[in-house]
C-alpha positions, -999 to +999 in steps of 0.1 A: +213+720-181+196+716-214+176+685-204+156+703-176+149+732-199+137+707-226+115+688-201+100+721-188+093+733-223+076+700-232+055+700-200+042+735-208+035+724-244+017+692-234-004+711-208-014+736-234-025+709-257-052+697-233-071+664-236-076+651-271-111+654-285-135+626-276-139+603-307-173+603-324-169+565-331-149+536-319-115+529-335-112+504-364-090+474-364-054+485-372-022+464-374-007+462-340+030+472-334+055+445-327+054+434-291+081+453-272+104+433-250+123+460-232+122+497-222+092+493-199+082+510-167+064+484-146+036+483-120+030+450-102+002+436-079-005+402-065-031+385-044-036+350-030-070+335-037-084+304-019-092+285-051-072+263-075-058+278-107-087+263-128-112+277-103-097+312-104-096+311-142-133+301-143-142+328-118-123+353-139-141+343-170-174+348-152-164+380-133-139+399-156-112+417-138-121+450-154-154+451-135-134+454-103-113+484-113-121+518-099-112+551-116-085+573-103-078+610-108-062+603-142-074+568-152-109+562-165-126+529-162-136+506-191-174+506-195-180+488-228-162+466-253-165+451-288-145+425-305-128+437-336-110+406-349-108+370-339-126+350-311-122+367-277-104+355-256-083+335-280-047+346-289-048+371-318-082+384-310-085+422-306-112+445-291-118+481-283-127+492-248-147+524-244-137+543-213-161+562-190-147+595-203-157+586-239-122+577-251-111+543-263-081+518-262-076+488-283-061+456-269-053+422-283-045+388-267-010+375-271-012+343-250-040+326-230-029+295-212-044+282-180-016+296-158-006+326-180-025+354-198-007+381-218-021+410-237-011+442-255-028+476-255-017+496-285-043+523-294-051+552-271-074+580-281-068+598-249-038+618-237-019+585-229-015+582-267+009+611-266+034+594-244+027+557-244+037+534-273+021+503-259+013+484-227+020+447-223+000+432-194+008+398-179-012+377-155+003+347-139-016+321-119+007+302-096-005+272-075+005+277-039-003+258-007-034+278+002-048+284-033-035+305-062-013+335-063-026+359-090+003+381-102-005+410-125+024+429-142+016+460-161+044+470-185+042+505-200+064+515-229+069+553-232+072+566-268+106+583-261+130+595-234+112+627-226+078+610-224+094+584-201+097+611-174+060+619-175+050+582-176+072+575-147+053+602-127+021+582-133+033+547-124+024+550-088-012+558-098-012+529-122+000+507-094-029+518-071-053+512-100-043+476-107-037+468-070-071+480-060-088+461-088-070+429-080-077+432-043-114+437-050-114+407-073-096+386-047-122+395-020-151+385-044-133+353-054-125+343-018-161+351-007-174+328-035-150+301-025-162+302+011-198+297+000-190+265-019 
């Protein structure tokens, strides 16, 4: 009985807080948190592309996946970026992404192998920062008979149990966001492959 009351009270409180103010400047490099290994809520998308793994990775380097994402009601698109530390896209490098709504996130690369790419998002200046501790994204490139299966796993770690309920309510939208972006990427990559 107390949990529904607590959740209802928190919902009213968060609604009253509104969207955080848009920052006047990008975030600075900050020490990232330890990479979480459990407690995630997960969205997943996959597409098969008629290219070899090296060809998909080369196309991805030339045509970044973020350029195929489309905003949703609650998710704003990245429109600009700047490297903060390291050599992008080498492991350890970090960068900020400015979103279309003026907010920022900071991400860093954890692993970058030919068949596996892993990154962590750990600064959010928008409302996501109230309920999300970090995001760990994983992209796998699996050789299959007709090309490459591109698998994208988006692991979202809520800050606590109560925030988890709100994040869970947004996971379908996150799934639509990454699935749509990956599908548009695959269409472009397959069109490029058919012209070669």
